[in-house]
Wavefront OBJ file of the C-alpha trace (Angstrom):
o trace
v 4.491 -33.435 149.442
v 3.283 -36.599 151.170
v 1.779 -34.637 154.050
v -0.317 -31.474 154.033
v 2.109 -28.820 155.324
v -0.463 -26.541 156.902
v -2.141 -29.394 158.783
v 1.240 -30.733 159.916
v 2.555 -27.342 161.056
v -0.577 -26.535 163.032
v -0.548 -30.005 164.627
v 3.150 -30.042 165.554
v 3.752 -26.480 166.730
v 2.351 -23.952 169.164
v 1.920 -20.250 168.482
v 4.413 -18.550 170.790
v 6.790 -15.594 170.924
v 10.565 -16.012 170.631
v 12.091 -14.889 173.945
v 14.156 -12.064 172.410
v 11.363 -10.801 170.142
v 8.164 -10.877 172.213
v 6.367 -8.594 169.730
v 6.171 -11.423 167.186
v 4.218 -14.683 167.355
v 5.274 -17.777 165.405
v 4.301 -21.396 164.940
v 7.220 -22.999 166.796
v 8.096 -26.466 168.006
v 9.135 -26.978 171.602
v 10.400 -29.982 173.518
v 6.748 -30.825 174.143
v 6.140 -31.567 170.457
v 6.790 -34.876 168.698
v 8.665 -32.945 166.007
v 11.680 -32.915 168.340
v 11.689 -36.694 168.509
v 11.380 -37.569 164.833
v 14.470 -39.093 163.228
v 15.776 -38.100 159.802
v 14.237 -41.273 158.342
v 10.870 -40.441 159.864
v 11.031 -36.934 158.423
v 11.833 -38.336 154.988
v 8.934 -40.758 155.282
v 6.460 -37.894 155.621
v 8.276 -35.861 152.962
v 9.563 -33.231 155.381
v 12.988 -31.596 154.931
v 14.807 -30.573 158.144
v 12.238 -28.243 159.764
v 14.366 -25.129 160.216
v 11.139 -23.107 160.004
v 9.971 -24.585 163.318
v 12.606 -22.863 165.465
v 13.603 -19.289 166.290
v 17.366 -19.477 165.752
v 19.682 -17.147 167.647
v 20.899 -15.272 164.573
v 17.360 -14.631 163.408
v 16.246 -13.461 166.836
v 19.157 -11.052 167.082
v 18.586 -9.681 163.585
v 14.836 -9.321 164.138
v 15.512 -7.473 167.411
v 17.943 -5.136 165.636
v 15.445 -4.370 162.859
v 12.674 -3.618 165.330
v 14.994 -1.433 167.436
v 16.401 0.364 164.345
v 13.436 0.705 161.983
v 15.291 3.336 159.969
v 17.327 0.487 158.442
v 14.266 -0.851 156.601
v 11.480 1.749 156.798
v 10.195 2.672 153.350
v 12.608 0.252 151.666
v 12.217 -2.963 149.699
v 13.504 -5.758 151.910
v 14.437 -9.394 151.260
v 14.863 -11.925 154.054
v 17.203 -14.646 152.770
v 16.869 -18.228 154.116
v 13.786 -16.979 155.899
v 12.709 -20.175 157.673
v 9.837 -19.191 159.949
v 9.732 -15.684 158.505
v 10.751 -14.122 161.832
v 13.104 -11.533 160.321
v 10.771 -10.797 157.408
v 7.912 -10.164 159.812
v 10.122 -7.874 161.899
v 10.974 -5.874 158.772
v 7.298 -5.544 157.883
v 6.472 -4.386 161.409
v 9.326 -1.868 161.216
v 7.753 -0.185 158.209
v 9.403 -1.738 155.154
v 7.719 -0.748 151.902
v 7.707 -4.391 150.804
v 9.085 -7.632 152.206
v 10.054 -10.784 150.334
v 10.899 -13.957 152.240
v 13.275 -16.249 150.348
v 13.684 -19.939 151.135
v 14.055 -23.022 148.928
v 12.109 -25.191 151.400
v 8.453 -25.347 150.261
v 7.397 -26.016 153.854
v 8.879 -22.652 154.805
v 6.468 -20.960 152.418
v 3.525 -22.348 154.367
v 5.114 -21.443 157.704
v 5.888 -17.894 156.574
v 2.357 -17.371 155.283
v 0.805 -18.661 158.515
v 3.131 -16.578 160.669
v 2.682 -13.402 158.630
v -1.086 -13.754 158.895
v -0.880 -14.230 162.662
v 1.143 -10.998 162.906
v -1.146 -8.998 160.602
v 1.606 -8.191 158.095
v 2.052 -8.881 154.395
v 5.106 -10.886 153.333
v 5.613 -12.247 149.837
v 7.519 -15.482 149.254
v 10.120 -16.608 146.709
v 11.168 -20.261 146.651
v 13.910 -19.866 144.048
v 17.639 -20.259 144.542
v 18.736 -16.642 144.199
v 22.359 -17.024 145.328
v 24.670 -15.167 142.955
v 21.928 -13.163 141.272
v 21.079 -9.498 141.428
v 18.097 -8.846 143.652
v 15.499 -6.107 143.458
v 15.942 -4.959 147.027
v 17.343 -2.077 149.027
v 18.073 -4.284 152.044
v 18.926 -7.974 152.315
v 18.618 -9.612 155.725
v 20.098 -13.014 156.593
v 19.894 -14.711 159.975
v 22.164 -17.605 160.922
v 23.440 -18.578 157.464
v 27.178 -19.180 158.056
v 26.912 -22.621 159.656
v 28.295 -24.596 156.669
v 31.569 -24.067 154.771
v 30.213 -24.677 151.270
v 27.191 -22.475 151.907
v 29.400 -19.719 153.325
v 31.727 -19.946 150.318
v 28.730 -19.299 148.061
v 27.198 -16.538 150.169
v 30.276 -14.430 150.910
v 31.030 -13.270 147.335
v 27.321 -12.807 146.649
v 26.747 -10.654 149.708
v 29.887 -8.669 148.881
v 28.671 -8.108 145.318
v 25.290 -6.895 146.507
v 26.930 -4.578 149.009
v 29.111 -3.045 146.286
v 25.933 -2.390 144.277
v 24.447 -0.442 147.162
v 22.290 -3.082 148.838
v 22.404 -2.941 152.633
v 23.308 -6.510 153.675
v 22.721 -7.259 157.356
v 23.575 -10.616 158.914
v 22.616 -11.966 162.327
v 25.122 -14.517 163.605
v 25.760 -16.206 166.991
v 29.393 -17.054 166.311
v 29.090 -19.672 163.584
v 32.362 -21.104 162.332
v 32.326 -19.759 158.787
v 31.376 -16.132 159.354
v 33.702 -13.929 157.216
v 34.447 -11.347 159.913
v 37.110 -9.600 157.827
v 34.346 -8.314 155.521
v 31.960 -7.184 158.229
v 31.202 -4.239 160.471
v 29.456 -4.903 163.783
v 26.173 -3.035 164.275
v 24.965 -4.461 167.568
v 25.290 -7.400 169.950
v 22.620 -9.209 171.932
v 22.430 -11.974 174.524
v 19.746 -14.184 173.008
v 17.947 -16.877 175.040
v 17.907 -20.141 173.072
v 16.906 -23.762 173.474
v 19.718 -25.860 174.898
v 18.799 -28.825 172.700
v 19.481 -26.697 169.611
v 22.514 -24.740 170.749
v 24.005 -26.607 173.739
v 23.584 -23.347 175.652
v 20.855 -21.306 177.307
v 22.063 -17.973 175.885
v 23.971 -17.185 172.688
v 25.902 -13.958 172.150
v 24.592 -12.828 168.791
v 25.965 -9.996 166.668
v 24.318 -8.153 163.800
v 26.859 -7.393 161.098
v 26.808 -5.275 157.954
v 28.727 -6.429 154.891
v 31.257 -3.917 153.681
l 1 2 3 4 5 6 7 8 9 10 11 12 13 14 15 16 17 18 19 20 21 22 23 24 25 26 27 28 29 30 31 32 33 34 35 36 37 38 39 40 41 42 43 44 45 46 47 48 49 50 51 52 53 54 55 56 57 58 59 60 61 62 63 64 65 66 67 68 69 70 71 72 73 74 75 76 77 78 79 80 81 82 83 84 85 86 87 88 89 90 91 92 93 94 95 96 97 98 99 100 101 102 103 104 105 106 107 108 109 110 111 112 113 114 115 116 117 118 119 120 121 122 123 124 125 126 127 128 129 130 131 132 133 134 135 136 137 138 139 140 141 142 143 144 145 146 147 148 149 150 151 152 153 154 155 156 157 158 159 160 161 162 163 164 165 166 167 168 169 170 171 172 173 174 175 176 177 178 179 180 181 182 183 184 185 186 187 188 189 190 191 192 193 194 195 196 197 198 199 200 201 202 203 204 205 206 207 208 209 210 211 212 213 214
């Protein structure tokens, strides 16, 4: 890394609560931060992948809300939060009483963000930076917020999530209507109207559904 992640995150974000999950505080970027204005070339220059960890995406907010409102889904269970980003959903699971929580993300900057955010919320979240797609996971519940935005990624995730579900893992997905969501394999668990940033979503509110893989 060309830049110290912890120094950069603290300098380019503010600790705030996502609008749909006020119980949780995260290091997030807003329109007031220079992070919004940096081009892809500028991000590459400082060695920073696209900073997905700096935003509370609609799918993650909806899934975190569902977990907090339905703690029985995770309480006492081993939970993995796939493509964790900021760690929002992982932190929600920990607050809802999960026996253990593992945040999974291949972005090394996400590891720093998750650790900072977990500490600020007084919860313990472990981190795994490996590519686990297609593998068996040691978890009772797998959570995934906003992951069906890309066709190739969706084509890899759908059979994996289905396989885990067949093996007895509870797979819950938060999604605000992304194009590649495999609805024919899903059962709706709850729907939320999630306030979002217009710059990210071209909307002020996104209808977000929490789904369970069948």
